[in-house]
DODO-187386 format. One line per 8 residues: number of its first residue (from 1); their letters; for each residue x, y, z of C-alpha. Coordinates in steps of 0.05 Angstrom, whole numbers. Layout:
<nodes>
NUM	A	X/Y/Z ~ ...
</nodes>
This chain:
<nodes>
1	MSKITKLT	-37/837/-57 ~ -54/909/-36 ~ -91/922/27 ~ -169/917/15 ~ -203/984/39 ~ -268/957/61 ~ -291/883/78 ~ -355/855/70
9	PMLQQYLE	-384/820/132 ~ -380/753/90 ~ -303/765/71 ~ -294/782/146 ~ -320/719/174 ~ -279/682/113 ~ -214/711/134 ~ -233/695/210
17	IKQQHENA	-248/624/195 ~ -180/620/147 ~ -135/653/202 ~ -155/590/241 ~ -130/548/179 ~ -76/583/141 ~ -34/514/119 ~ -98/488/85
25	ILFYRMGD	-144/512/27 ~ -207/533/55 ~ -274/509/22 ~ -321/560/46 ~ -398/540/37 ~ -436/597/0 ~ -507/572/-27 ~ -497/511/-76
33	FYEMFFDD	-413/523/-80 ~ -355/521/-45 ~ -320/593/-47 ~ -243/601/-48 ~ -209/672/-41 ~ -144/709/-36 ~ -78/665/-45 ~ -128/596/-38
41	AIKASKIL	-170/617/-97 ~ -104/634/-139 ~ -66/558/-119 ~ -133/520/-127 ~ -151/550/-187 ~ -87/523/-222 ~ -88/459/-195 ~ -162/446/-208
49	GITLTSRN	-162/479/-276 ~ -223/520/-262 ~ -230/596/-278 ~ -200/653/-226 ~ -244/712/-222 ~ -252/770/-172 ~ -301/797/-122 ~ -314/868/-114
57	KNTDTVQV	-301/885/-194 ~ -354/948/-193 ~ -337/969/-129 ~ -283/1027/-104 ~ -252/963/-64 ~ -192/930/-84 ~ -211/863/-128 ~ -211/796/-89
65	PMCGIPYH	-188/735/-135 ~ -240/677/-116 ~ -259/614/-150 ~ -314/560/-139 ~ -337/492/-147 ~ -406/462/-147 ~ -413/429/-77 ~ -446/370/-101
73	AAQTYLSK	-379/359/-144 ~ -336/371/-92 ~ -308/299/-80 ~ -272/303/-154 ~ -241/370/-135 ~ -221/356/-71 ~ -188/285/-102 ~ -144/329/-146
81	LIKAGCRV	-122/378/-89 ~ -101/320/-47 ~ -62/285/-97 ~ -24/352/-105 ~ -8/347/-37 ~ -49/401/-11 ~ -102/406/62 ~ -173/426/54
89	AICEQTED	-213/449/105 ~ -290/440/93 ~ -323/507/121 ~ -404/487/120 ~ -463/543/143 ~ -486/514/204 ~ -555/545/211 ~ -607/556/160
97	PAEAKGIV	-595/619/114 ~ -670/634/119 ~ -667/636/201 ~ -602/670/198 ~ -598/742/229 ~ -545/780/197 ~ -482/731/165 ~ -499/659/164
105	KREVVRIV	-459/619/215 ~ -408/580/185 ~ -350/533/211 ~ -297/481/188 ~ -330/413/203 ~ -272/364/172 ~ -196/378/150 ~ -178/334/95
113	SPGVITDD	-106/315/82 ~ -72/261/49 ~ -64/216/114 ~ -133/230/141 ~ -178/215/70 ~ -235/162/81 ~ -269/169/13 ~ -271/108/-22
121	HLLDDKSN	-247/139/-95 ~ -191/174/-56 ~ -158/113/-30 ~ -127/50/-63 ~ -169/-15/-35 ~ -114/-50/-39 ~ -65/-19/8 ~ -73/18/73
129	NYISSLSY	-67/97/81 ~ -29/108/141 ~ -9/170/173 ~ 48/174/220 ~ 76/205/271 ~ 146/213/294 ~ 180/232/364 ~ 243/231/392
137	KDNGTQRI	276/235/462 ~ 355/259/466 ~ 383/257/537 ~ 456/275/514 ~ 487/199/512 ~ 427/169/484 ~ 371/178/426 ~ 298/138/425
145	YGLSFLDV	246/144/375 ~ 173/134/375 ~ 135/119/308 ~ 62/112/303 ~ 22/103/244 ~ -60/103/241 ~ -103/83/184 ~ -162/125/194
153	STGEFLVG	-197/93/135 ~ -193/18/174 ~ -180/38/248 ~ -115/5/248 ~ -72/31/302 ~ -1/22/306 ~ 67/40/355 ~ 134/23/358
161	EYQANGNN	194/52/395 ~ 268/49/379 ~ 330/49/425 ~ 389/93/398 ~ 440/59/374 ~ 488/54/318 ~ 436/29/265 ~ 383/65/298
169	EEKVLDQL	365/115/248 ~ 354/56/199 ~ 300/24/241 ~ 261/88/238 ~ 268/87/155 ~ 258/12/151 ~ 190/21/188 ~ 166/81/142
177	TRLTPSEL	190/52/76 ~ 155/-11/96 ~ 86/23/113 ~ 98/80/66 ~ 52/137/99 ~ 20/194/60 ~ 30/239/114 ~ 82/245/173
185	LLPDNHAV	73/292/239 ~ 138/326/266 ~ 160/372/315 ~ 166/440/293 ~ 237/437/316 ~ 248/367/268 ~ 290/419/229 ~ 352/426/277
193	QMEALTKD	348/358/322 ~ 326/309/258 ~ 353/347/198 ~ 386/291/170 ~ 331/237/184 ~ 283/282/153 ~ 324/287/93 ~ 331/209/84
201	IENLLSDI	252/207/101 ~ 237/257/41 ~ 287/222/-7 ~ 258/155/3 ~ 177/179/7 ~ 184/233/-43 ~ 109/241/-45 ~ 97/242/38
209	CITVKDRD	63/305/65 ~ 96/330/116 ~ 56/373/174 ~ 95/400/231 ~ 57/401/303 ~ 81/454/356 ~ 125/412/402 ~ 84/422/461
217	HFSFENCK	39/371/423 ~ 93/326/448 ~ 89/319/514 ~ 89/251/536 ~ 32/265/598 ~ -12/300/551 ~ -11/249/502 ~ -16/185/540
225	ETLLDHFG	-80/226/572 ~ -108/231/503 ~ -98/155/489 ~ -129/144/559 ~ -186/178/552 ~ -206/156/479 ~ -193/76/501 ~ -233/91/564
233	LLSLDGFG	-179/61/607 ~ -133/66/667 ~ -72/40/640 ~ -40/26/561 ~ 0/-41/598 ~ -54/-84/559 ~ -41/-66/493 ~ 31/-91/499
241	CKNYSVGI	71/-27/494 ~ 84/-23/582 ~ 153/2/577 ~ 143/58/517 ~ 149/125/529 ~ 172/164/466 ~ 121/115/424 ~ 66/134/468
249	TAAGVLLD	80/206/454 ~ 76/191/375 ~ 12/153/383 ~ -13/217/431 ~ 3/268/378 ~ -27/223/317 ~ -93/215/358 ~ -98/288/378
257	YIHETQKT	-90/303/298 ~ -148/254/280 ~ -193/291/332 ~ -167/355/309 ~ -185/341/227 ~ -246/298/235 ~ -283/333/287 ~ -318/274/302
265	AIDHIESL	-328/207/340 ~ -270/160/326 ~ -292/102/364 ~ -271/45/306 ~ -201/66/332 ~ -208/11/382 ~ -138/-12/401 ~ -60/8/400
273	TPIESENI	-20/-48/370 ~ 51/-53/379 ~ 93/-65/318 ~ 107/-131/309 ~ 187/-137/304 ~ 211/-205/347 ~ 176/-257/307 ~ 180/-235/238
281	LHIDESSR	225/-242/179 ~ 267/-183/162 ~ 273/-149/102 ~ 308/-81/95 ~ 289/-27/49 ~ 344/-38/-7 ~ 322/-113/-1 ~ 254/-100/-10
289	RNLELTQT	259/-53/-70 ~ 318/-107/-102 ~ 261/-166/-100 ~ 212/-122/-122 ~ 155/-139/-71 ~ 109/-88/-78 ~ 134/-51/-141 ~ 178/-56/-192
297	LAGGQRQG	249/-18/-202 ~ 235/10/-261 ~ 180/54/-258 ~ 152/36/-188 ~ 91/1/-212 ~ 46/-52/-177 ~ 46/-89/-244 ~ 98/-129/-245
305	SLLSVIDH	122/-137/-174 ~ 114/-203/-131 ~ 51/-167/-100 ~ 14/-166/-159 ~ 26/-241/-179 ~ 5/-274/-112 ~ -55/-234/-108 ~ -115/-274/-116
313	TCTPMGAR	-157/-239/-63 ~ -229/-228/-73 ~ -244/-166/-22 ~ -204/-113/-5 ~ -187/-128/66 ~ -160/-192/43 ~ -117/-154/-8 ~ -88/-107/43
321	LLKHNLLF	-76/-169/92 ~ -44/-201/40 ~ -1/-143/30 ~ 17/-132/104 ~ 42/-212/106 ~ 80/-203/57 ~ 126/-143/83 ~ 118/-172/162
329	PLQCKERI	128/-258/141 ~ 131/-297/198 ~ 194/-331/240 ~ 141/-372/279 ~ 137/-445/254 ~ 75/-460/295 ~ 41/-401/260 ~ 71/-412/193
337	NNRLDAVT	46/-485/191 ~ -22/-470/212 ~ -30/-417/155 ~ -2/-476/112 ~ -50/-532/134 ~ -111/-477/120 ~ -88/-467/54 ~ -70/-543/43
345	YFFKESGP	-152/-558/64 ~ -168/-507/11 ~ -126/-536/-45 ~ -151/-609/-40 ~ -225/-585/-25 ~ -242/-548/-86 ~ -317/-546/-73 ~ -309/-502/-8
353	RKSLRTLL	-257/-455/-43 ~ -300/-442/-110 ~ -364/-428/-59 ~ -328/-383/-12 ~ -293/-349/-65 ~ -361/-330/-100 ~ -390/-309/-38 ~ -332/-266/-23
361	EQVYDLER	-333/-224/-91 ~ -401/-208/-58 ~ -377/-177/2 ~ -353/-105/5 ~ -297/-66/44 ~ -324/-78/112 ~ -274/-39/145 ~ -277/21/108
369	LNSRMTLG	-356/19/101 ~ -350/10/189 ~ -299/71/192 ~ -346/116/151 ~ -401/98/194 ~ -367/115/257 ~ -347/182/230 ~ -419/206/209
377	TGNGRDML	-395/205/137 ~ -433/137/107 ~ -484/149/59 ~ -545/103/31 ~ -502/61/-16 ~ -454/50/39 ~ -503/24/77 ~ -537/-18/24
385	AMKNSLAR	-467/-44/0 ~ -455/-60/86 ~ -527/-101/79 ~ -512/-144/16 ~ -439/-161/49 ~ -472/-179/113 ~ -525/-222/72 ~ -466/-270/56
393	LPQILISL	-447/-293/129 ~ -495/-340/141 ~ -476/-378/76 ~ -399/-365/89 ~ -407/-395/158 ~ -441/-460/132 ~ -387/-470/80 ~ -335/-472/134
401	KDCNTRKL	-371/-532/177 ~ -333/-581/147 ~ -263/-548/155 ~ -215/-586/202 ~ -154/-544/217 ~ -135/-505/273 ~ -141/-441/239 ~ -205/-454/199
409	ISLRDHLD	-241/-485/261 ~ -218/-414/295 ~ -236/-370/246 ~ -314/-407/242 ~ -320/-411/312 ~ -305/-333/312 ~ -345/-316/262 ~ -397/-268/281
417	TLSDIHEL	-459/-263/222 ~ -479/-201/244 ~ -551/-227/234 ~ -586/-163/279 ~ -546/-109/242 ~ -571/-145/170 ~ -639/-150/196 ~ -636/-72/218
425	LDSSIHHD	-610/-51/154 ~ -660/-93/108 ~ -720/-68/145 ~ -694/5/142 ~ -657/24/80 ~ -694/38/13 ~ -663/-15/-46 ~ -654/49/-85
433	APITLREG	-618/90/-32 ~ -585/154/-64 ~ -510/180/-47 ~ -538/244/-24 ~ -579/248/51 ~ -627/302/37 ~ -665/278/-27 ~ -707/235/7
441	NLIKAGYN	-721/154/-10 ~ -669/131/44 ~ -719/95/87 ~ -759/33/66 ~ -841/37/72 ~ -863/2/143 ~ -804/23/182 ~ -832/79/211
449	AELDDLIT	-904/103/215 ~ -906/178/216 ~ -852/167/151 ~ -903/121/116 ~ -971/173/130 ~ -923/222/91 ~ -909/179/45 ~ -977/160/27
457	ILRDGKKL	-1001/236/32 ~ -945/250/-17 ~ -972/195/-57 ~ -1041/193/-45 ~ -1061/269/-36 ~ -1116/281/-88 ~ -1142/208/-69 ~ -1139/230/9
465	ILNLENQE	-1177/296/-7 ~ -1236/263/-47 ~ -1239/216/11 ~ -1252/272/49 ~ -1295/305/17 ~ -1342/243/9 ~ -1333/232/80 ~ -1357/309/88
473	REKTGIAK	-1413/294/44 ~ -1439/240/79 ~ -1439/273/144 ~ -1468/333/129 ~ -1522/312/81 ~ -1494/365/40 ~ -1487/334/-36 ~ -1453/389/-66
481	LKVGFNKV	-1396/403/-14 ~ -1325/399/-45 ~ -1260/417/-8 ~ -1216/470/-44 ~ -1149/503/-43 ~ -1119/573/-52 ~ -1052/606/-33 ~ -1090/648/21
489	FGYFIEVS	-1133/610/59 ~ -1105/540/47 ~ -1147/478/40 ~ -1225/495/56 ~ -1292/467/51 ~ -1343/506/3 ~ -1416/500/14 ~ -1465/531/-41
497	KLQAEKVP	-1512/590/4 ~ -1567/550/-9 ~ -1537/497/36 ~ -1506/535/85 ~ -1560/522/133 ~ -1538/444/138 ~ -1471/461/159 ~ -1452/436/224
505	EHYIRKQT	-1434/478/287 ~ -1358/456/289 ~ -1348/482/214 ~ -1310/549/223 ~ -1336/605/168 ~ -1265/628/139 ~ -1298/671/79 ~ -1366/693/50
513	LVNAERFI	-1372/699/-33 ~ -1432/713/-74 ~ -1459/642/-84 ~ -1422/601/-32 ~ -1398/595/35 ~ -1321/579/52 ~ -1311/533/116 ~ -1250/505/153
521	TPELKEFE	-1250/445/206 ~ -1187/426/259 ~ -1188/361/223 ~ -1179/399/155 ~ -1127/440/182 ~ -1089/376/211 ~ -1091/347/135 ~ -1072/414/107
529	NKVLGAEE	-1008/407/157 ~ -993/344/135 ~ -990/358/65 ~ -961/422/62 ~ -904/404/101 ~ -896/337/77 ~ -843/341/22 ~ -798/384/77
537	RRTDLEYE	-813/338/140 ~ -807/271/99 ~ -740/293/77 ~ -715/312/146 ~ -743/257/177 ~ -711/208/137 ~ -649/244/151 ~ -669/237/226
545	LFSEIRQK	-670/171/222 ~ -614/154/181 ~ -571/180/226 ~ -602/138/282 ~ -588/78/235 ~ -515/100/228 ~ -513/108/300 ~ -525/42/313
553	LAKASSRI	-480/14/266 ~ -424/57/299 ~ -437/22/365 ~ -435/-48/335 ~ -362/-22/303 ~ -317/-71/351 ~ -366/-134/325 ~ -360/-106/251
561	LKTANIIA	-287/-100/252 ~ -279/-170/288 ~ -314/-194/227 ~ -281/-157/174 ~ -215/-183/207 ~ -242/-260/202 ~ -258/-247/126 ~ -191/-214/111
569	QLDFLLGN	-156/-277/140 ~ -207/-319/106 ~ -200/-292/36 ~ -115/-292/43 ~ -114/-366/58 ~ -170/-376/0 ~ -127/-337/-47 ~ -64/-373/-34
577	AEMAHKYN	-101/-432/-46 ~ -123/-411/-118 ~ -64/-383/-131 ~ -27/-452/-118 ~ -76/-490/-153 ~ -73/-443/-217 ~ -2/-444/-223 ~ 17/-506/-190
585	YLRPEVGE	57/-488/-125 ~ 61/-537/-75 ~ 60/-530/4 ~ 137/-526/27 ~ 159/-557/86 ~ 180/-511/144 ~ 225/-513/198 ~ 275/-503/253
593	SDTIRIVE	334/-534/205 ~ 397/-494/173 ~ 379/-520/96 ~ 346/-489/46 ~ 330/-538/-11 ~ 289/-522/-64 ~ 280/-574/-125 ~ 259/-547/-192
601	GRHPVIER	244/-472/-169 ~ 213/-421/-208 ~ 212/-348/-204 ~ 142/-333/-187 ~ 142/-264/-231 ~ 177/-280/-294 ~ 147/-347/-301 ~ 83/-314/-316
609	MLPSGKFV	115/-267/-364 ~ 137/-325/-410 ~ 96/-376/-453 ~ 66/-437/-417 ~ 129/-494/-399 ~ 184/-442/-417 ~ 213/-419/-355 ~ 275/-469/-339
617	PNDVHLDQ	264/-491/-271 ~ 326/-504/-220 ~ 353/-532/-159 ~ 384/-498/-99 ~ 421/-532/-40 ~ 442/-489/21 ~ 460/-509/88 ~ 517/-494/139
625	SSDEVLII	558/-560/140 ~ 579/-568/62 ~ 538/-520/17 ~ 543/-452/53 ~ 565/-399/6 ~ 552/-420/-68 ~ 594/-381/-118 ~ 558/-377/-181
633	TGPNMAGK	589/-354/-249 ~ 569/-348/-320 ~ 553/-299/-373 ~ 508/-241/-375 ~ 437/-252/-388 ~ 442/-327/-373 ~ 404/-326/-314 ~ 442/-318/-247
641	STILRQTA	401/-266/-222 ~ 338/-296/-234 ~ 363/-359/-194 ~ 383/-309/-139 ~ 315/-271/-131 ~ 268/-330/-137 ~ 304/-367/-78 ~ 295/-306/-36
649	LIVLMAQM	224/-311/-57 ~ 212/-374/-48 ~ 241/-371/25 ~ 199/-311/34 ~ 140/-343/7 ~ 141/-402/50 ~ 148/-357/116 ~ 86/-319/93
657	GCYVPAQE	48/-392/96 ~ 48/-390/23 ~ 50/-450/-31 ~ 110/-430/-71 ~ 134/-442/-141 ~ 171/-508/-131 ~ 168/-585/-138 ~ 198/-599/-76
665	ASIGIVDR	218/-537/-19 ~ 241/-550/47 ~ 261/-483/84 ~ 290/-475/146 ~ 264/-415/172 ~ 312/-356/169 ~ 314/-283/204 ~ 332/-242/155
673	IFTRVGAM	344/-233/77 ~ 395/-193/55 ~ 406/-174/-18 ~ 459/-132/-57 ~ 425/-139/-129 ~ 441/-96/-190 ~ 478/-30/-193 ~ 425/23/-164
681	DNLRQGQS	453/96/-171 ~ 426/146/-108 ~ 439/206/-138 ~ 382/234/-100 ~ 417/226/-33 ~ 484/244/-61 ~ 517/175/-68 ~ 549/139/-122
689	TFMVEMSE	531/68/-150 ~ 595/43/-107 ~ 575/78/-44 ~ 505/52/-47 ~ 533/-19/-64 ~ 581/-10/-3 ~ 535/14/39 ~ 488/-47/26
697	TANILNNS	543/-92/39 ~ 561/-64/102 ~ 495/-73/128 ~ 502/-144/104 ~ 562/-159/133 ~ 548/-119/197 ~ 477/-156/212 ~ 475/-227/181
705	TERSLVIL	469/-280/228 ~ 477/-353/209 ~ 398/-354/205 ~ 397/-310/147 ~ 399/-312/75 ~ 440/-271/34 ~ 438/-255/-39 ~ 495/-220/-70
713	DEIGRGTS	502/-208/-146 ~ 568/-168/-177 ~ 601/-146/-108 ~ 648/-95/-129 ~ 637/-82/-198 ~ 631/-4/-183 ~ 701/5/-177 ~ 774/-16/-206
721	TYDGLSIA	780/-87/-224 ~ 834/-105/-173 ~ 793/-70/-120 ~ 727/-99/-141 ~ 755/-172/-135 ~ 798/-161/-71 ~ 728/-132/-39 ~ 689/-189/-67
729	WAVAENLV	736/-246/-40 ~ 740/-209/25 ~ 670/-203/35 ~ 663/-282/13 ~ 713/-304/58 ~ 678/-261/114 ~ 611/-289/103 ~ 636/-358/101
737	NKKNIGVK	673/-353/168 ~ 627/-308/213 ~ 633/-331/286 ~ 662/-394/250 ~ 588/-411/228 ~ 583/-372/165 ~ 523/-341/132 ~ 475/-379/81
745	TLFATHYH	495/-345/17 ~ 486/-340/-59 ~ 542/-303/-88 ~ 537/-290/-162 ~ 601/-256/-193 ~ 639/-248/-252 ~ 709/-249/-217 ~ 725/-318/-234
753	ELTDLAKN	780/-323/-189 ~ 733/-324/-125 ~ 727/-397/-156 ~ 791/-417/-116 ~ 756/-403/-50 ~ 727/-472/-51 ~ 795/-502/-50 ~ 810/-477/23
761	NKRVKNYS	740/-482/50 ~ 690/-543/48 ~ 627/-495/60 ~ 643/-462/-12 ~ 613/-495/-77 ~ 622/-477/-142 ~ 567/-469/-196 ~ 548/-437/-259
769	IGVREWQS	498/-427/-311 ~ 505/-479/-367 ~ 519/-446/-434 ~ 530/-481/-502 ~ 574/-469/-572 ~ 548/-471/-629 ~ 590/-441/-695 ~ 610/-378/-654
777	NIIFLHKL	547/-368/-619 ~ 527/-385/-550 ~ 460/-416/-527 ~ 442/-398/-447 ~ 408/-463/-421 ~ 388/-426/-358 ~ 409/-480/-318 ~ 452/-480/-256
785	VKGGTSRS	507/-536/-257 ~ 559/-556/-208 ~ 627/-525/-220 ~ 656/-455/-241 ~ 669/-423/-306 ~ 728/-388/-331 ~ 694/-348/-383 ~ 641/-296/-385
793	YGIQVAAL	625/-298/-465 ~ 618/-214/-456 ~ 633/-201/-528 ~ 583/-257/-551 ~ 530/-229/-500 ~ 546/-162/-537 ~ 522/-191/-604 ~ 464/-218/-579
801	AGVPEEVV	448/-152/-547 ~ 447/-119/-614 ~ 526/-84/-621 ~ 534/-76/-689 ~ 578/-122/-717 ~ 640/-89/-738 ~ 643/-70/-666 ~ 638/-141/-647
809	LRAKEILK	690/-161/-695 ~ 734/-103/-673 ~ 734/-132/-600 ~ 746/-196/-613 ~ 810/-179/-647 ~ 824/-131/-597 ~ 826/-179/-549 ~ 868/-239/-582
817	DIEQGKFD	921/-183/-590 ~ 915/-166/-516 ~ 922/-241/-503 ~ 988/-246/-548 ~ 1022/-179/-527 ~ 1009/-144/-585 ~ 955/-89/-576 ~ 983/-25/-552
825	GTTRSKRS	919/18/-552 ~ 945/60/-610 ~ 939/36/-674 ~ 891/-25/-710 ~ 933/-86/-726 ~ 929/-119/-802 ~ 874/-161/-781 ~ 826/-96/-775
833	TPTGTPKR	780/-114/-826 ~ 774/-194/-829 ~ 744/-231/-886 ~ 705/-282/-840 ~ 693/-302/-775 ~ 753/-326/-734 ~ 756/-403/-719 ~ 780/-391/-646
841	HPDQLQLF	738/-364/-588 ~ 788/-329/-544 ~ 782/-330/-467 ~ 757/-276/-431 ~ 815/-224/-409 ~ 839/-247/-350 ~ 843/-206/-287 ~ 921/-219/-280
849	APPQDPIR	968/-218/-330 ~ 990/-291/-347 ~ 1069/-307/-322 ~ 1117/-305/-385 ~ 1137/-372/-415 ~ 1200/-401/-377 ~ 1219/-439/-442 ~ 1219/-369/-479
857	LLLKKIDL	1266/-343/-423 ~ 1317/-388/-423 ~ 1320/-384/-508 ~ 1328/-309/-502 ~ 1386/-324/-450 ~ 1427/-365/-495 ~ 1480/-322/-531 ~ 1493/-370/-596
865	DDCSPKKA	1562/-337/-612 ~ 1585/-366/-549 ~ 1557/-427/-544 ~ 1600/-500/-539 ~ 1570/-557/-563 ~ 1570/-585/-494 ~ 1530/-524/-468 ~ 1485/-529/-527
873	LDTLYELK	1472/-602/-509 ~ 1457/-588/-439 ~ 1407/-532/-455 ~ 1371/-582/-498 ~ 1365/-630/-444 ~ 1346/-570/-397 ~ 1287/-554/-452 ~ 1263/-622/-458
881	KMLNT	1264/-634/-381 ~ 1216/-570/-374 ~ 1171/-587/-430 ~ 1156/-657/-392 ~ 1144/-619/-322
</nodes>
């Protein structure tokens, strides 16, 4: 852009403010618009689809690109910019333009970025919106990572620290992909120090917004002081992060960034919670993806995931807690069974379940409402939503009075109904309060005497004037006295000249007319001041009162958050019971045994996609004495992958404290679930299908324990047949023999040779998916049965998939020729155009060529021209012996 030869005072101010926020689009308030200039205008106009114009069109200076949006519609435009990954600095007028001397003072009051949004319409109410910070310490021999997450909209603040080891960065990636922050803060030297890790983060979280902060911000002492000041403490040990240092650094940087961008109190952030890692069931990023826990493999959609099926919550807080519990299942038997006891109570007691769910449907998002009050952005509608939510709490408490489980008794006893807060809101906030705060109608009549007077004046002004007129007539005895108004004198009392002698002494003459005299009185001037300033004063007073109420709510933030947490837990339990009732799920037995026993188990997602009763359930038994590794063979499309996945999902749901889709389920608590399912390329990271497959397999072999559950589907298919079989065999052997204890494993494969593992190891069992043949067709029974199979029905499956008939027939022909040693791959046989369907169904081509027939070999060796009768007879005896063996 060419250099501007002359700047107006307004543009000078704009550029000074913009210089402080170079990485953000500046919303510069001018009257009823937010204006953008220069590069901001060019960029924003493209994203928002608005007209780009220019300033200084009719002057000698260079034209300045500009565009603008109405301030009252800013949220819509702000949403588009945030979704496009932009940061926006909101610059407001901080003084009244009418009182300004020179250019109106302006300053940035808030910075909005993907990680710090709090507005409802910009957020997914069923998911947390985390901003994260990553720090590290490298002393040459060891690297430690600190990781912190914060949801500004709820106040949840997490911290974790990971010691450097061979799997260190995987732990960092695992947490980031688990909680999927929308923004990540990194030190400005991260490109050098963490280049590979940063690339992995950007590949796995393609939409994440990376914000670089000066490395000076990542000072442990400064960050620790920031946290201590915020929480008003002398030590952070009480939060359970006593030994953290790099984690404290990450948390401090994050909190400082929130102060910097929000520019207001953030008292709703009340504690710092260590990320739980010891007592949870671990599921790594690839396994979460393979099992489609929160989104589908195809398209990344919530619909079709496990979360979409099990979510029967009524409140946004409950939905977020459900997702958290799905991502952090438990290992603690007591905690799991406490949840299950509560779910069982609601499952059996339909009355309390229905009444409580009806009440919860009327409860709004208390966590995010509370945050907006604390941040000073809550409006009248937010307060009405909070009031209506709090109104349900006494009834919720009554509905819990007969509950008899430890979990529910604890929730009931700790439920604060916040009756004083409800009373405040009910007495103060108008039932039809607007979203905006400068239009009046925020505060109820009866809450403030001065406001009531102003409302009365505005509503009954003429009537009050008549009353004042009548009062003065009675006092003075002047029958024709009247109260008038003009723009010069305001309100006045007018008396005819004939009656002027009756005017009291305290009347002050203001104007003499031909036939009348005009007077004012102190009382009339007071009334005039009230009437003329009533509208403006009413608006200002309502805003003052509203702000005071908002501050009172902010002071009650801790109580509101505790109540919101109890409502979320209650909603999670009720939703679980509703799901169990609706889908015919049952309570699993969860204990410390080494056995997983599932009777008539069903896949929770696939079952919902089929007509009622069409899903075929299956039994699965795993232990570490007789059925540790199950080798499952069978054709494609028969249901192997479904059985594998549903087993993992049932175990996961049980350890969440949920009922499960089965007739019976006994779950010995597992520490980790590993999956290697499907053949997903990871080309974005430059990895082939086989490399991804082997990387995930290596992770399983290196980190699984005797308490883990491993799900393997088609190991070794990404390479040659011989290599693939060798790898699959070696992997299965390792899992069954690991530390002489082994790992509970479901292993689906097309390598039928693996069934031979069961011959040498009593803990390996063969299973297959039942299939029936009928007139050259196959029927999938989708039933897991004991015993392996030597056929995969690949050609028949191809036919079912719609492969043209001529190709299918040719494939059958080639297969038969190969088996008979007649196919050389260059010519078609004489049977290349068969007239009918072959009667014989050839077996699938075996991996290893069958040995040559010994009888044929013997016959080939006989030289008939040099064969005596004795030798011929001996040969005949030998052939007969061979046939009998």
